[in-house]
Each structure stands twice: as C-alpha cells, then as structure tokens.
N, C-alpha and C positions, 0 to 999 in steps of 0.2 A: 536154371531158379523156377520156380512155378505160380504164375499168378495166380493167385487162388481164388481171383472172381471167376474165370477160366472154369474154375469148378463148383459153381452156382456160391460163393462166401461171397455175398455183397452185403452191404453197411441197411440198407432196409427190409434185412430180417432180423426179426423179433427174438431170435439165437442163432448165433452163427455157428456152435458146438455140432450141430448134428451134422450141417454138409461139408465142415472142416474134419472129422470124424470119416467120415466116409471118404474125402478126400487122401486120409493120411493110411485107410485101410486100403489103398492103390497101389503103396509105399514099399519097399519091404522091408520090415522091422531087422536091425541092428545094422542098418547102413544111412542110407543119410536125409534129414528133411529139411531143402534149399526152398522156403516160401516167402513171395512177396505181397504184402498187403498195400496194394495203391491208393493216393487219399482220393475220396471221395465225394469231401464234405461231410461225412457223418463217422460218429463208430462204428468198429466191427466190433457187436455187443456178444459175451457169453452171458451163460445162463448160470454153469458153473466153469469150473477148473479145466481147463486144457491143457493133459498130458502128454508129452510132448517124449519121455524119459523114453521108449522103443527104440529111438534111434541114435546112435552113434554120434552121429555128427548133423545140430542142428544148427539151420540159420530163418531169422529172422528179419525180413527187412524193408522198412516204411520209406515213406516219402519226406518225411522229416515231423519232426515230436514239438510243432510249433503252438505249444496248448496255452503258452502266456505264464502270468503270475500265479494263475489260482486255478486252473481247471478248464476253462474256453474251449478246449478242444469238444468238451463234450455240455450241449448236444452236436455241435457245429467245429469244424475245424477248418484247417486249411492244409495240414499234416496226416499221417495217421495217427490213431486212435485205436485200441483195442480197450473194452470197457467193461465192466461185471461192477455186482453190485449185491455182493454173497462175500458171505463167511466162508474164509480157504484163501487157497493160493488163486489167482487169475491164469499166472504162467506155472506151471511146473514141469522140471527137467533135472531131474535128480535120479542118481546113483550110489545107495547109504553106503556100497560096498567101496565104492570110491575105484570102478575100473575105467575111471579114463572116458567120461564123456567131453564133446567139445563143443562150443559153441560159440556163433558170433551173434551179437542183437547190433542192430543201430536203427536208428529216425525212426521210432515207435514213440509214443502217446500211451505211458499204461496206465488205467485206472480201475481203481475197487472200491467204491463206497463205504461196503462194510468188512471188508477182507484186508489179505496180504498182496502184493503185487506179483515180484517172480521171486520162483521157489530152484535156485541152483545149488546142488547138490551132485559132490565125484564129475564135477569136472575140470579140466585140464587144460592151460592155453587157451583161453577162452575171454571173449571183451563183452562189455555193453558200454556201446559207444552212443553219444549224442541223445539220448532216449532221458523224456520228461515219465517219472513212476511219483503218483498219486495214491495213497491206500491209507485205511482208518487205522490197518495193520501194523506189519512189518513191509517194508516198501519193496527189497532186495536181500533174500536170505539166503548165504551163502555159508552152511556149519563146517563143511567141509569141501577141500579141490586143492589143485595148485595150478600159481600163475595166473589168477584174475583179476583182467586191467579194467578199469569200472572209468571213463571218463567222459567230460563233458555233458556229465547228465544234473536233473533240475529233479529234487525229489520234495514234493509238497505234503504235509500231513494233513488228512482230513476228521482225523478222532480225536478224543481229549486226548491232552498232550500227559500224560499215564505213560509210565514204564511199566512193564513187560510190553501191552500191548501195544505198544505206537513204538516203533523204532526202523527209523530211516535207511539205514545199515546196519543189517548183522554178518558181518564177515569172519572166518578164519584165514590168518595172516600166513601165506605159505610162497614165499612171492608172489606178491601179490599188490597191484598199483590201482592205488583213489588218487585219481587226479582233475582237477577243474572240476567240484563238484558244490552244488547250491545245495543248503540242507534245512527245510523252515517248516516250523510247525507239528515238531514230534515231541513225543515222551522222551528219546534218546535222539540222537540226530547219528552218532557212529557205535555201534560195540562192537570192541576188535579183539581179540587173542587170536594166539598162533605162533608163528616160528622166526617168519622174516615180512620186510617189504617195504615201499613207500608211500606216503600219503600226503600231497601237496597240492597246494591250490582249494582251500577248502573256505567257504564262508559259510555260517551256519548262522542263523537268529530265530529268536524268540522258539528257542526249542524248553524241555524243563533242563534237561544236562544234553550238551553239544556232544562233547564226547564223552565217552567213558572208554576206557582203556584198562587192558588186562582181567577182561570181563568173558566168561563163555553165554553161548544161549542161555542157560540155566540160571542166571545173574551169579554164580557164584564166581571168586575168583581164581584165572586161570592166566598164564605169563603172556604176555606179549613180549616176544626177543625179536633183537636186530632190526628195529623199524625208525624210518627218518620219516620225521613231520615237519615240515616247511611251508613258509607260505599261508598261514591259518588269518583269518579272520573271524570272529565270532563277538557277537552284537545282541543286547536283550536275552538274554539266557539266563534263567535262573542260575544253573552253574554252566561255568563255559567248560572246564577239565576236569575228570574225574581221575588220578593217576592209583589205579587200583595194585595192579601186579606188573614192574617192567621189568626187561632184564635189557642193558646195553641197548638202550633207545637212545633218541635225541630228539629234543623238540625245539626247534627253531622261528626264527623272522613270525612271532605269533602274537597277535595285538588281540584285546579282551575287552570288550568295553562293557559296563552296567549300566543298564537305563531302567526306566520305570515302562517301557515298552514289554519287560520280561511275561512270561506266565503267571507268575505268583503277585505281580504289580510292582516288581524292584530286584533285580537280580541279588543272589545272592551273596555267591564266592566264584571269582575270576578261575584260580587252579586250587585243586587241592591234593595233596600227597596222601595217602593213606598209610604211608610207613611201610610198604611192605616192595619197594621196588628198590632194585641196584644195579650202581656202573652204568648208572642214567647220567645225561649231560641237557640240562634243561636253560635254553635260553640263546640268544635276544630274545625278551619276552618282554611286555609291557602291557599295562592296563590304565584304562580313560573309562571318563564317559560321569556319570553323575553318582557315582560309588557304588556300592556293594552291601549288603545290609550285614552280611557275619566279615567277611575280609577280604583281599583282593586275590591274595596267595594266601593257601593256611600250608600247614604240615604238621602230621599227624603223627604221634608212635605207635609202632605195633608193639603187642605182646613180647614180641622177639627182641624186639630195641629194649623193652623196659626189664627184659631176664640177661639182658649179653652182662657180662664180667667188664669184657675191654668195649669200650664203641668205635668200630672204623668206619672212618667216612664212607660212606656207598655212593654217594648222587654228588653233584656239581651243580649248582645252581651260577650262571654265570650272566653278566649284563640284563639283570633281570631287574626292572624299575613299576614297581610296584604303587599306584596313586588309589586313594578314596576320596571323594568329594563329600558323603555324607559325615565327616567328621568321624568315622571310627574307622580299626588299627586298617592299614595297609597292609602289613603282614599278621598273621597269628599263629605261632611258631611253637609247638610244644617246645618243650624245655630240653628232657629227651630226644627229640627228631634231630634238635639243632647239633648234639654232639654226631649224628652220623652223618654229618651235611657240610660239605665246601662250597661259600660261598666266593664269589670274584665279582669285581664291580656292580655291588647287585646294591639297593639302597634299605639293605632290612634292616630291622633294630639290632647295636650290639649287644 
C-alpha cells in the first residue's frame, strides 16, 4: 500500500491532482493502484476529476469518514477527506466495456460541491464501505457491473433536491448489496434497475423521492428483477417509494412516515405502484406521521392492464397498514389495478 503523502500528495496543496498523476505514472497500467490517504486534519483537494481507470485493481483507503451530519470534514476533519468543487466526477474508475475492473474503497469522506462523487463502471466483486459521499449531482453512479457491495455509508445531497440532477445512488443491480445506508437531502435517494440484489437497513429522509425502483439512468422504465428489500425507514420524503417496473421482488419491514419536513412542505405519497410490475410481494409495510397530501398507498393501472381481456392477479400486498392523519385517503386504488392485485391482511377499502 502506497502512502500518498510520501509522494508529495498533502492536504496543504491547493490541488493534489498533479502530484497524484505523477505518482500514478510510476505504476504499471493494467496492474494495481493501492493508495492510502492518511488523515491529516484537512481534505485532499482536487481541481478536476481523478481518473483511475487505467488500473485493473484499485484500493483507496483512508482513516475514517468522520464528517458528521452535514459535511463538517471540510475544511477541518479528524478522518480522511477528498474534496472538490467542480462539475463532473470527483473520482472516476470506469470501463464501459465491462472488462472486470475491481475496487475496494473504505474509510474516506468524499465531497464535491458542484458535481458528482464516485463513478464506478464495469467493476466486479467490488466494495465501498464506511464512506461518506456528499455531492451536488450523483453521489455514487454504477451504471453496470457485477457483485457491487455498498455498506455502512452515508450520503448527503448538497444541491437542489431535483431529479435527475441530484441522486444519491444510481446502481444497476447485478448481484449487488446495498446495506446500512443513510440517505438525506437528494432529488432521488436510490434509482435502481437490473437483475438481482439485496437492499437492507436503509434510512432515507428529506428527499424528493426516497426510492425509485425499475428506472434506468436515463429515467425510463427498465425492469428491476429478483431483488429483496428489507428494513426500510423512510421519513419526511415527498414520495417514499415509486414502483416503476419490478419483477419477482419483495419489500418487507418498511415503515414510511409522512411529515411537514418533506422538501415540498408536506409528504405527498408513501408508496406508489405504477402498474407495470409483476410477481412481487409487498409487506409488511406501515405508514404513519402527520400524513400524505395524496394518499399513503397509491395503486395505478397501466395501459396494459386496461387493455387486458382477463385480469390476472400479478402482485400481492400483505400485512400493509396505511394511515393518513391528514384526513385524506390512506389508500388510492384504481379499480382496474385492484383486479390485478391480491390483498392479504391489509386495511385497504373493500
């Protein structure tokens, strides 16, 4: 492991990128870059993107991402911080041809006041652990890859809470694991599509949309399949969960709280099903708080549902308790969508 400070990369530099590039030039392209950024009380500042895509294996190791609730690591911190204030990616590690890059990133606070945080593309069996990522654009973008694990991380949005310019995590799920994450202050907390994965232990608050599932990086519907969601705590978001296009997914142990602390001044919807999902099981799910302007649970009908000659129950809602303290409907169910849905131990209107 290379201590970058032994190569002149120190936080007192106005821009560490030139010295980092000198260091990287001494390493063999196509091999590995294992870099240690010791904590020295100030952030390592970058004037533009640090691109590490030339290396087949990348390790970025710090001394802890102890930035606090809202980015206290800049300008002073007790852990390791890498910061920038420019459009584009702070750190880029990408091979769009998906030729099996691998990375391990841990114990670093990343901050970009005007752009994105980490761009990881074409990686396999890679990890991001015990990091904090604060960004005005996309916090962590992984548009393709395999077996990515993101654990024990915090994401704080620094820009306007407007999607698609403010997304904490944009991930193509392919045997991915997203676990024990805190997400606050984004246009979208998660935008996910892909084939398989596990999402658990998620705390998301004060986002325009906490989870937007079955949507690709362009914002168009794309299936999210065979994913399990559990242990979701969603509070003070305008919309808790959008189910855009899911197949064979489960959502359980989810609690959604509507409050006046949402970005719009009042939570609008707890969870909404757009009517394009199949073979999914939702529940147990509960909603509480001081309410939702539209409804706690919304089930919409797709065009395909309306054109079907024989309704077939495609999704199951079980042990779902919807409450709405605003006096507006706890449930809002399109009659056509109701014919395609099975309910078990729910408090939906009959």
